[in-house]
C-alpha positions in Angstrom: 12.0 7.9 -6.7 9.1 7.8 -9.2 7.4 11.0 -10.4 4.5 11.8 -12.7 6.7 12.0 -15.8 7.5 8.3 -15.4 4.0 7.0 -15.5 1.5 6.6 -18.3 -1.7 8.7 -18.5 -4.4 6.9 -16.6 -2.1 4.3 -15.0 -3.0 2.7 -11.7 -0.2 3.3 -9.2 0.2 1.1 -6.2 2.9 2.5 -4.0 4.1 -0.1 -1.5 7.3 1.7 -0.4 7.4 3.5 2.9 10.2 5.9 3.9 10.8 8.2 6.8 12.0 11.7 5.8 12.9 14.6 7.9 10.1 17.2 8.2 9.1 20.2 10.2 6.5 18.3 12.2 6.0 17.4 15.9 7.6 14.0 15.3 10.4 15.5 13.2 9.6 13.3 10.2 6.9 12.2 7.9 6.2 9.0 6.1 6.2 9.0 2.3 6.2 6.4 -0.5 8.4 5.7 -3.4 6.1 7.7 -5.7 5.9 11.5 -5.6 2.2 11.5 -4.9 1.5 15.1 -6.0 3.1 14.8 -9.4 1.8 11.3 -10.0 -1.8 11.9 -9.0 -2.2 14.4 -11.9 -1.6 11.6 -14.5 -2.7 8.5 -12.6 -6.2 7.1 -13.0 -5.9 5.7 -9.5 -3.1 5.9 -6.9 -2.7 4.6 -3.4 -1.6 7.0 -0.6 1.3 6.5 1.8 0.7 5.9 4.6 -2.7 4.1 4.6 -2.8 2.7 1.0 -1.9 -1.0 0.9 -1.4 -1.6 4.6 -5.1 -2.4 5.4 -5.2 -4.9 2.5 -1.9 -6.5 3.6 -3.3 -7.0 7.1 -6.6 -8.4 5.7 -4.8 -10.9 3.5 -2.4 -11.9 6.3 -5.4 -12.8 8.5 -7.2 -14.5 5.6 -4.2 -16.7 4.8 -3.6 -17.5 8.5 -7.2 -18.7 8.9 -6.9 -20.7 5.7 -3.6 -22.3 6.7 -4.8 -23.2 10.1 -8.0 -24.8 8.7 -6.0 -26.9 6.3 -3.5 -28.0 8.9 -6.2 -29.0 11.4 -8.7 -30.4 8.8 -11.4 -27.9 9.8 -13.8 -26.8 7.1 -13.9 -23.0 7.0 -16.1 -21.2 4.4 -13.8 -18.4 3.1 -14.7 -16.3 0.1 
């Protein structure tokens, strides 16, 4: 959907899209993002890969927010950064 011509030189590209496309692999598909990684990485200052880019941060923040919400609901003091 987005290629290197669409981004500014040195831009930070955070690709949160994930799509399954047919591929000649054992599974018959591969996972790709909304950004054409190969053309964008030539111009981007930083770029997240798909898969494996924002997923770990999403899970970390989900756990953080769950602990924070539980501590507020049960009036338990938890020292979170």
